[in-house]
LONUVEX-733570 format. One record per atom (N, C-alpha, C, O): y, z, x; residue in one letter. Coordinates in steps of 0.001 Angstrom, whole numbers, plus 524288, in hexadecimal, padded with zeros to 5 digits. Each point is the difference from the previous one (the first is absolute). Layout:
BEGIN
YZXa...
end
This chain:
BEGIN
172BD3E957F0A6Dm801A88038B8042Am802C9804C37FDC8m7FF6C8044C80214m8039C7FB037F9B8q802E78046E7FDC2q7FC508045C7FE4Aq800F48049180129q7FADF7FA0F7FC1Bn7FC4B803FB7FE30n7FD90802EB8048Dn7FF2E804BB7FFB8n7FFA97F8718047Ct7FDB48028880492t803F980385802ADt7FEDB8048A8011At805C57F96D7FFF2l803F0802ED802EEl801BE804FB7FD4Dl800EC803F280297l7FF897FBF47F856q80204804A97FD52q7FC55804AB8008Aq8018B804697FEDEq7F9A57FAAF802D8d7FC5E8044B80108d800F68028580554d7FDEA804308011Cd805367F94C80228y80091801C08056Ay8057B801C28018Ey80094802D8803D5y803737FB8A7F94Di8055C8013E80194i802CB802F77FBA0i7FE3E7FFE77FB86i8061E802BE805BCp802E5802C07FBE5p8017D7FC427FB94p8018E7FB8C800F2p7FDF38064F7FA4Ak800AF7FCCA7FB52k805387FD107FFEDk800327FB607FEB3k803FE80759802B3l805297FD927FFA2l801457FC5D8048El8045D7FE048005Fl7F7E48011F8030Ds800D77FC3E80445s7FD4D7FACC7FEF1s800E17FC36802D4s7FBDD8038F7F929v7FCA37FB687FF25v803247FAF47FF5Av7FEC87FC1C8028Dv80538803D97FA1As802D27FB1F7FEF9s802CD7FE02804E1s8000C7FB4B800FEs80247808378020Dk802AE7FE5F804D8k7FC157FDF5803FAk8010E7FC2D802B8k7FA74806587FD9Fv7FBFB7FE3F803B0v7FE127FA907FE79v7FF527FCA18035Cv7FFD0802887F7A7l7FE237FAD67FE3El803EE7FBB98015Al7FE767FBA18014Al80698805977FE6De804027FC2C80194e7FF6B7FEA4805CAe800777FB7480180e7FE838087F801BCl7FF5D7FF0B8059Cl7FB3E7FCA280132l7FFE47FD2D803E5l7FC2E803277F8B9l7FB167FD3D800F5l7FFCA7FA9B7FD75l7FBEF7FD6E8001Dl80868800D77FD9Be8001B7FAEE7FD52e800777FB89803E9e804117FD768005De7F7D5801A18027Dh7FFBD7FBA8803B5h7FAA17FD827FF55h7FC02802AC80044h803EB7F8457FEE0e7FAFF7FD707FF13e7FC7B8001A804D3e7FB417FF617FF8Ee8070F8016880508h7FCE37FFF9804CBh7FE9E8057E801EEh7FDF4800998044Fh80328803697F889l7FEEC8055F801A3l7FB7E802407FCCFl8000E7FFDC7FB32l7FC0B8023880791v7FB69802507FD89v7FFC3805C380193v8006C801498049Dv7FEE88022A7F78Ev7FF728059680118v7FA7C801A67FE82v7FE347FF067FBA6v7FF218038280810k7FAB5801E97FEFDk7FFDB805E0800E6k8025780201803B1k7FAE1800B87F8E3i7FF56805A48008Bi7FA8C800ED80232i7FC1A7FE377FDD3i803B6804A480695k7FB23800AC802F3k7FE28805A97FFDCk802F3803927FEB4k7F8187FD25802ABr7FDFE80548800C8r802B480268804BCr8024B7FD378032Er7FD71807E47FD48e802AF802C880437e7FE827FDEB80561e7FB687FF3A80130e808957FFE480208r7FF417FECC8058Ar802978047180301r8047A8015A7FEE4r7F8D6800E4804D2k801F1804A1802B8k8048D7FECF803A1k803398036B80109k7FD147F7D1800E6t803EA7FED1803F9t805147FDC17FDDDt803B57FF40802F8t7FC8C7FFAB7F7F9r804CD7FDBC7FDCDr8003A800F77FA22r7FBFF800A97FD6Cr808CB7FF6980088h800C4800757FA59h800317FA9B7FD73h7FE857FF5A7FB78h803527FCCC80784g8006E7FAB37FDF2g800F77FC3980470g800B08019A8047Bg7FF5F7F9577FA44d801777FC29803F0d801DA7FAF47FD73d7FF477FF177FB56d803227FDAE807EEy8020C7FAF17FE49y7FE3B7FBE9803EEy7FFF9800F9804B6y7FE897FA687F954k7FF017FBAF8039Ck800D07FAC57FD47k7FEA07FF547FB71k803A47FCFA80772p8004F7FAA67FDF9p7FAA07FD7980094p7FD6C800AA80401p800E97FC787F80El7FADA7FD8E80014l800657FA4380199l804277FD9C7FF99l7F78E800438022Ea7FFE27FA90801D7a801557FC167FBB2a801F37FBBF8011Ea7FD00805AC7F9F1n800EF7FC5D7FBA8n805AB8000F7FE14n801377FDA77FBFBn8024680507806E2g80580800317FE79g80159804947FC83g80496800FF7FEF5g7F774801CF7FF3Ak80108804A77FCD4k800D1804BB8038Ek7FF127FFCA804B7k802AD8046C7F8E7h800EF804DE802DAh7FD1D804547FD1Fh800168003F7FB33h7FD5680331807CCq7FCCB8040C7FD8Dq801DE8057980192q8010C8011980490q7FF52802427F77Ei8011C80587800CEi7FB48802FD7FDFBi7FE107FEED7FBBBi80014804D98075Dt7FBDC803727FE1Et801F88059C8003Ft802CC8017C8039Ft7FBB58019B7F87Ci80187805837FFA4i7FB208032E7FEBCi7FCB47FE557FCEDi802E3806458057Bn7FB91803707FEE6n8006F802537FA83n80438801957FE51n7F7757FE997FEFBs7FFE7801E27FA95s80077805E77FF92s80143802007FBD0s7FDBD800DC80874n7FFD7805B67FFB0n8054D8029E800CEn80049804CD8001An803E87F82F80078l8052A8023D800FEl8024D8024A7FB07l7FF287FDF27FBBCl803C480656804D5n802B38021C7FB67n804507FC277FE6Fn8017B7FCB28032An80091803A77F80Ap803B37FC067FE19p804CE7FF3380374p801E27FB9B80082p8001E80892801DEy804BD7FF898032Cy7FED27FD6580539y802F87FCA9801C5y7F8C2804D5800ADr7FE7B7FD81804ECr7FE717FA507FF09r8012B7FC9A80331r7FC36802597F870f7FE7B7FAA17FEAEf804E87FC9C7FF8Bf800327FBB180221f803C2806467FB17l804D17FD027FF40l802B87FF0080538l801A17FB9A80113l7FEE08086F80229i8028A7FF578051Ai7FD027FC048034Ai8025A7FCA780287i7F879803BA7FD6Et7FCC17FC6980314t800817FA6F7FDF8t800647FC5580315t7FF9C803027F7CDl800897FACA7FDB6l8053F7FD8E8017El800307FB6F8017Fl804138078F7FE1Ci805287FDE780162i800337FED6805E6i802547FC21801A4i7FB3F807358017Ch7FF9E7FF22805B0h7FD9C7FA9E80110h801FE7FD0380333h7F9BF801CF7FA19e7FD447FB0C800EDe802FF7FB5D7FDB3e800017FBC480248e80285804FD7F944v8034A7FBD67FDCBv804747FECE803CAv801917FB7D8008Ev8007A8088B8020Fa804257FF31803E0a7FE137FC898047Aa802FA7FCCD80203a7F819803CC7FF90h7FDC97FC82803FFh8000C7FA5D7FE0Fh8017E7FC69802D5h7FCDC802E27F84Ef7FFD97FAC47FDA9f805797FD9F7FFC8f800C57FB8680194f80306807797FC77e8055D7FE037FF70e802807FEF680554e802C27FC1E800ABe7FC49807548031Aa8022D7FF2E8053Ba7FDA87FB2080283a802BF7FD0C8029Ea7F834802207FC98f7FD587FB5B80201f802727FB177FDA1f8011C7FC3A802C4f7FFB7803DF7F81Fr802467FB757FD49r8058F7FEF2801C2r8018C7FB7D8009Cr80178808A580036t8058F7FF6980141t800EE7FEC1805C1t803377FCA980146t7F9FB8060480231y8012D7FFA080599y7FBE87FD0C80325y800EB7FEBA8048Cy7FA928002B7F91Bg7FBFE7FD09802C7g7FBED8036C8029Eg80071804CA80007g7FB917F8B48022Ep7FB75802D980209p800CC802898055Ap7FC8C802CF801D1p807E07FC4C800BFt80099801FD80557t80295805618004Bt8009E8021A80447t800E5800297F74Ci8027C8052780022i7FC048043C8014Ei7FB4E7FF467FF44i806A180530802B2k7FC918047580109k7FE33802357FAC8k80315800487FC52k7F7EE8014E8034Bp7FDED801DF7FAF4p803398045B7FD82p800CA7FFFF7FB42p80118803BF807E6h80322804467FDD9h8055A8003A8029Bh8022C8042F800F2h7FFDF7F7288002Fg805197FF8B80282g804808007B7FC2Ag7FF478016F7FB78g8055D7FD578066Fl804CA800AE7FCF6l7FFFF7FCE97FADEl801D5801EF7FBFFl7FC1C7F94680422e7FFEB7FCC07FB3Be7FCA88028B7FBC6e8017E800337FB6Fe7F9ED801C180633w7FC92802A77FC35w8028B804FD7FDFBw7FFEA8010A7FB4Fw8025C802128083Bk80273804F17FE62k8043A7FF0A7FBE7k80032802AF7FC04k803297F982804F9r804497FED87FC49r7FDD47FE127FAC7r801F7801667FBD7r7FA047FB6A80471t7FD937FE067FB32t7FD8D8047F7FCF3t800A1800527FB3Et7FC9D8031E8076Ef7FD81804887FD88f8041C8037C7FD6Cf7FF57801A67FB88f804DE7FF7480745q80433803477FDDEq8023B7FD967FB03q800D8802AC7FC18q800147F83A80425h802387FD3C7FB7Dh7FC4B800277FB46h801B5800CE7FB93h7F93C7FE6C8056Bl7FC377FFD37FBB9l7FEE8805607FDA0l7FF1D8006A7FB4Al800F1803B5807ECi7FE96805387FE0Ai80489802977FD1Ci7FF21803577FCA7i805A87FB2B80498l8049E802A87FDD6l7FFEF800967FA0Dl8011E804487FE1Dl7FDA47F7AB7FED2p80003800A47FA4Bp7FC00803FB7FDF5p80060801BE7FB89p7FBD67FFAC807B8f7FBED803AB7FE54f80151805AE8015Ef7FD888039C7FDFFf806537FD2F80565l8014280545801D5l80372802D57FC14l804AD800BD800D7l7F8E9800D07FAE7n802CD802E37FBEFn7FC2A8039A7FD2En7FB447FF4580061n806CC804A97FCC4p7FC8E803E47FD8Cp7FC8D7FDE87FB94p7FC74802BB7FE3Dp804857F8857FFF6e7FC8D7FDBB7FC09e7FACB7FE4B8026Ce7FC047FFB77FD52e804147FF28807C4v7FB5A7FE0B802B1v7FD7E8043B80361v7FB46800D67FFB9v807DF801D580377f7FDFE803F68039Cf801B1805747FE61f80443800A27FDDEf7F8818035680317p8018D805697FEEDp804C3801868034Dp800B27FE1B8045Ep80287805527F979n804D480196802A1n7FF238022280579n803327FF0D80377n7F88B803D17FD66d7FF32802528052Fd7FE8C7FBF280426d8007780112804AAd7FDC87FA487F9B0l7FED07FBDD803C5l804D17FCCB80172l8003B7FDCB80444l80394801ED7F844l8046D7FC72800CBl80313800F580508l801397FC3A802B7l8001A808B37FEADp802DB800B7804F0p7FCD07FE53804C3p8022C7FDE5803BCp7F8AC803077FC29l7FC9C7FE6A80455l7FFA37FA0F8005Bl7FFF97FDCB80446l7FFC07FFA87F737l7FFD17FA467FFE5l805277FDAF801EAl800067FC34802F4l80452806167FB5Ca805277FE14801AFa8007A8004E805EDa801F47FC5F8027Ca7FC46807F17FFC6k8003C800A7805ADk7FC5F7FC16802B6k8017D7FD87803D9k7F9C5801F17FA1Ch7FC2E7FC6A80251h802097FA618000Ah7FF557FD32803D9h80323801307F7E5f8018F7FA857FF87f805247FEB0802B5f801D47FB907FFB4f8008580846802F2k804647FEB48036Fk7FE0C7FCC580496k802D07FCAE8020Ck7F850804527FF90n7FD937FD098043Bn7FA12800257FF2En7FD48802E8802B3n800AF7F9FC7F99Cp7FA6F8004C7FEB2p7FC7D7FEAC804A6p8012E7FC968032Cp7FA7B8063F7FD17k7FC387FF4480435k7FB937FC767FE2Ck7FFA27FE9F7FB68k7FCFE7FFF080858a7FB8F7FC9E7FED0a7FC5A8027B7FC07a7FD5C7FD3E7FD13a80278807F4802CCs7FCC9802C47FC29s802E1804E37FE3Ds80251802C28032Fs7FD897FE507F7BBs8026E804CD7FE09s7FD1E804CA80206s80218804537FFDBs7F9137FAF18020Bd7FCFE8045D8022Ad802658022180506d7FF14804858015Cd803FC7F84E8016Ft80269801ED804D0t804A78038A7FEE0t801E3802B680380t7FFF47FD497F7B1d804178039C7FE48d7FD23804B97FDB2d7FE95800077FB68d8009A803F2807DBa7FC93804657FE89a801CC802C17FB04a7FCC7801417FCA8a8084B7FFB2802CEk801EA802CA7FB56k7FF0F7FCD77FB0Ck7FE4A8021C7FC08k802D57F8D780439l7FF1E7FCA67FB71l7FA2D7FF937FECFl7FE6E8004F7FB77l7FE627FEFE8088Aa7FA597FF7C7FF30a7FDBE804E77FD72a7FCC47FFA27FC77a804F1804F080554l7FE1C804E57FDAAl801D3800877FA61l7FD0C801BC7FCA0l807C57FCC980260a8020B8004C7FAA4a7FD0C7FC4A7FC64a7FEED8015C7FB84a7FFC37FA078065Bl7FD117FC3C7FCD3l7FA6D801D77FEF8l7FDCC7FEE57FBDFl7FFEA803EB807E5k7FA93801B47FF68k7FF48803FB7FBA4k7FBA5800B67FE18k80891801E78004Aq7FF70803C47FBB9q7FE737FD4E7FAE0q7FE47802937FC53q802577F84280372f7FEA57FD0A7FB49f7FA997FD7880067f7FE477FD587FC61f7FF0E8037E8080Ad7FAB57FDEE800ADd7FC1D8033E7FCE5d8011A8046B7FE74d7FA477F945800A9e7FBB8802F07FDA0e7FE7A80469803B8e7FFF77FF3A804BFe7FEC7805677F92Ap7FE6C804548037Ap7FB1D7FE9A8031Ep7FC837FD507FE11p8034D80491806CEn7FB527FF3B80336n7FF44804D68036En8033A803917FFEFn7F89B7FC86802FEn7FECC8049A8032Dn801F37FF6880595n7FDFD8028380393n805E77FA317FD2Bk801FB7FEED8053Ek80455803E380179k8027B8026A7FCAAk7FE4C7FE1080878t803F68036A8023At8039F7FCA380351t7FE3C7FC548028Dt806C0804E07FD6Fy803A87FD3580366y7FF708020180593y7FEBE80490800D8y802317F805802F7i7FFB68018D80586i80364804CA8010Fi7FE5880389802CFi8065B7FCA47FB00f80379804628012Ff7FDDE805327FDECf801C880428801A3f7FA717FBA57FACCe7FD9F804C17FDE9e7FB2B801B08031Ee7FE188045E7FF5Ae7FFF47F830803FFv7FB558013580319v80189803DE8044Av803977FEE980301v7F9C88058F7FD58p8015B803CF80412p7FF0F7FDC98057Ep7FC5B7FCFB800DAp806F680492802D1l7FF837FE658056Dl7FA7E8014180204l7FE1A804607FF63l7FF5F7F7BF80305g7FACA800C680225g7FB967FF087FC28g7FB727FFF98018Ag805CD7FF3D7F983s7FBF47FF067FC0Fs7FE2F7FA5480022s802C17FC85801D9s7F88A802AB7FC26h7FDBF7FABE7FFD2h800B47FDA37FA92h7FFEC802BA7FC0Ah800C57F824803E9f8006E7FD287FB11f7FD827FAAC80093f7FF237FE1780453f7FFB77FF8C7F735k7FD587FAF37FFE7k803617FC0F7FD23k80283801487FC1Ak7FD8C7F9DF805DDl802B57FBB67FD67l7FC4D7FD3B7FC3Al7FB51801167FFE7l806D07FB5C7FD06y7FCE57FCF47FC44y7FBAE7FCED802A8y7FC057FED57FD91y804B97FFD080781n7FC1F7FCDA802C7n7FBD18034D802B3n7FCAA7FDE9802C4n803858074E7FC6Eg7FC0A8037D80228g801558024480551g7FD4F8038C801D2g806CF7FA7C800BDk8016D8020780528k8021E8058C7FF7Ek802E2801417FC5Dk7FB98802118076Av80184805837FFEAv80407800F580448v7FF747FE1980462v8049E804E47FA49f804448012380394f80113805E080024f7FE9D802EB7FC70f803E27FEAA807CBk801DA8055D80088k805F07FFCE8002Ck8024B7FD3080327k80031805E17F95Fr805AF7FFDC7FFB7r8027E802CF80496r7FE988046A80148r805247F8F18012Bg802D78023C80465g8058E801517FE7Dg80128801147FB76g8023E7FED28085En80576801847FF3Fn803267FBD17FD34n7FEA57FB6280006n805958065F7FD92k803A67FC677FD8Ek803CF7FE1A80424k802228031580304k7FEAF7F7CB7FD17r8041C7FDDC80354r804FD800197FCC8r800A6803857FCCAr802D47F8D7803EBv804E48001B7FD0Bv7FEE77FF887FA2Av801B18034E7FCF1v7FB7D7F89B8017Fk7FED77FF317FA6Fk7FA2C7FFDB7FEDEk7FE55801837FBC0k7FE917FCB2807F9r7FA757FF2B7FF07r7FCA480412802CAr801CE802E380365r7F9347FD377FB05y7FC54803DA80215y7FC347FD70803BBy7FDCB7FBE17FEDEy801798069C8059Ce7FC4E7FE3A803EEe7FA97801EC7FE67e7FF37804AA7FF24e7FD1A7F7C580077c7FAAC8017E7FE7Dc7FC257FD3580397c800AA7FB6980145c7FB4A8077480058a7FC137FDC88037Fa7FB237FE967FCE6a7FDFD803247FCF7a800267F80A803DAe7FB0A7FE857FD9Ce7FBB680316802CDe7FF907FFC7804C9e7FD4D803157F83Cv7FC1D8038A80246v7FC007FD0380351v7FE97801C88043Dv7FF9C7F9CD7F9ECk7FBDC7FD0F802AAk801CC7FDC58053Fk7FD1380024803D1k807BD7FDCC7FC63t801C67FD3E804B5t804128030480326t800CE7FEE68049Ct801C5804EC7F8EBg8042E802DA802A4g8052C7FD1A80011g803DD8020A80202g7FC4B7F93F7FBD7r804DC7FCEE7FFE5r80402802887FC6Cr7FEB08021C7FBE2r8063B7FDA3805C3l8043C802497FCE7l802697FBF07FC5Dl800BD7FB7B80178l80076806377F9C8y802947FCB97FC21y8048D8030F7FDBBy7FFF9804CF7FFFBy803F67F85B7FE19l804648027C7FD5Bl7FF9F7FEDD7FA2Dl7FF4D7FB847FE67l8012A808957FE74f7FF8E7FF857FA51f80520801767FD66f80283803D38017Cf7FF067F9207FAA4n80471801837FCB8n7FE82804E57FCFBn7FB68800C17FECCn808648029E7FFF0p7FEC0804FD7FD69p7FD907FF647FA9Bp7FD548038B7FE25p803917F7FD7FF4Dn7FE337FF4F7FAA5n7FACD7FD217FF8An7FE7A7FE717FBB7n7FEC9800D8808A8v7FACC7FD987FFC6v7FC42803D37FD56v7FFEB804A380145v7FD027F9657FB0De7FC3E803427FD3Ee7FAC37FFDD802C5e7FE037FBD380151e7FFC2808CE7FF91v7FB1380072802DAv7FC7C803F87FD37v801AB802CC7FC77v7F96E7FD5480541e7FC4A803C67FDD5e7FF24804478040Ce7FDF97FF008043Fe80391805B57FA6El7FF7D8046D80387l7FA4180162800A2l7FD18800227FC2Cl8013D800E9808B0i7FA998018F8010Di7FFF8805D380126i802A0801CA8039Ci7FA71801267F95Bn7FFCE805BC800BFn7FC358017F80440n7FF5A804A180123n
end
């Protein structure tokens, strides 16, 4: 596992991460990209526990996602199966587990204040924290995608699944967009990546 993990996470986080994963009943699998999630955790019928993480994540997002999923495992072990998936027990566990990694040896200095703010009350996904998500995306491989907030009002864009939308007005934080085919309205976070249609 060490040889595999060191290809995906910041170098100086490897030894601490391996300590967190030292459980005979915990299995970590690295998967191809899934559009709807960065990773997941589930207890298996055979008594083992499985964490999966997408292989296409940049090292910082991979590390955050891995610790997020380990927090699910630890919260399950400590508090049992009846807790809310992203409830108080998980949040406290996540905060406790991520703290040793929040330093300039692991994360770039410009990410640390955003991470500190995010982990005061971590959400179910770091993607819902628009500022943090945008800051993390600067470390992704370049692509030809545009963020929703960059799409001009009234312009059309396409999602990964081929659906076409027209960008509408910004509400408080999210953007109202109408699916062209059905006319149904959807709300998009500002940091969603889309393909602009000219």
